[in-house]
N, C-alpha and C positions, 0 to 999 in steps of 0.2 A: 332226615329225621334226626332230631336232637335227643341225645340221651340225658336223663336226669342224673346229676351227681348225687350219689348217696353220701350223706353226712355220717361220719363215723364218730360217735361220741369219744371224747378223750379217754374215758375209763376203759374202752375196749382196745385202745392202741397199746401195743407192747413193742418196745424198742428191741429189734432183733440183735443188736450189738451190745446190749447191756450185760450179757453174761459172757462176752467174748474173753477168751483166755489166749494169750499169745502161744504159739506153738512151742513145745518142749523138744529140744534137740538132744540127741544122744551124745554129741561131741562137737568140737569146734569145726571140724570138717563139714559135718552135716549142716550146721548153722550157716557156714560160709557159702556152701553150694545153694542154699535156699534164699539167703538174705542179701548176700553181696550182689554187686552188679558186674556184668561182663566187662564193663569199662575199667574195673579195678584189676583185671587180668592183663598180662602182657600181650597186647594185640598189635604192637608195632615193633619193628619196622615191617613194611610190606612194599611190594613193588607192583606197578601197573603197566599195562601195555594198551595200545589202542586196538580196536577191532580190525583195523586194516594192517596191523603188523603181520608179517609173513610167518608161517608156521616155522620155517627154518630159523628166522631171527628170534622168535619166542623160545624155541628149544635151545638155541645157543645162549640166550640170556639165562634160562633156567640152569643150564649146565655151568656157566661161568659163576653164577651166584650160589650154586649148590642148594637150590631150592626146588620144591616139588610142585609149586603152584604159583601162577601169576594171575592177578585180578585184571580183568579186561574192563577198562573204563572208557566211556564215551563222554568226554568232559569230566564232570564230577559225579556222573551217574554210573552206577555199576551195571555193566552190560552182560557180564558173564565171568566165567573162571576157566582157565586153561591149566590142566593138571597133568601130572605124569600118567595118570590113568587115561586121559584123553589121548596122550601120545601112544600108549600101549594098545588101546582099543581101536583107535581110528587112524593113526598115522603109521605105526610100525608096519613094515612090509610094503609100504607105498610112499616112503619118504621122498624118493626121487621125483615122483609125480606130484606130490603135495607140498613140497617145501616152499614153493613160491606163491602159494595161494594164501589169502587172509586167514588168520587164526579164527575169525568169526565163523568160518565154515565148520570147524570141528570143536570149538569151545563148548562148554556147557552154558547155554544161555539162561538168563534170569535164575541164578542159583538160589537155593534156600539160604536165607541170611538170619543172623541174630542181631539184636539191637543192644547197644551199650547199657541200656537201663534194665535189661532182663537178667535174671539170675544165671550164674554159671551152670546150674543144673540143666537149664533149657538148652544151652549150647551143647553140653555133653549128650543130652537126649537126642538132639538133631543129628549129631555125629553118629551115635550108636544106632538109632532107628533107621536113619537115612543111608547109612553106610558111607558117610562122607568123612574124608580125612581133613578137609579144610573147609571152614565156614567163614565167609566174609562177614564183617561186623560193620553195621551202619549206626549213625546217630539218629536221634528222633526226627531229624529233617531228611532222612534217607541219604545222607552224605557218607561216603565211604571213609571209615576211620581205621580199619585194620583187618586182620585175619587171624583166626584161631586154627591152629594145627596141632598135631600130636605132641610135638616138643613143648609147645607153650602150655598145653593142658597138663602134661606131665610135670612141668616146673611148678605150675599152680598147685597141683595136688601134693607135690613134695613139700612145698612151703607150708601147707595146711597140716600135713601129717607131722611136721616138726613142732607144731604148736603144742 
């Protein structure tokens, strides 16, 4: 059954954006959090491992680099994230038994991500609400481009407070 299209006379049409006013921000920090893009934040360098990297090798890499998270990539696709929290929650106390198995067994698979084109406030929200310390950052083609962590967020906020 076909519906008839109702013609709406031009006189009845009202442009919903004609009275649009841009948001008013309290300060530069608030504007930056809402209008900038995550891509403007320091999201590199970062390091990756493959899903078949052993837990022992991944932990050794984290220790030698003095980092708290490794992104697990299968080719150029993000497969997961392996963090110090995974070590504490899933490996500690069982290291001798688990050190030679693939990190894919204990990593956090398909982690919550942020995109370079989203505002920094989105990443901070993901971290705060989700309880994440590290959020992988992807471009619009879902290619891994970086990671946001506490130090990088703090540096970003310090730069904006100084303005």
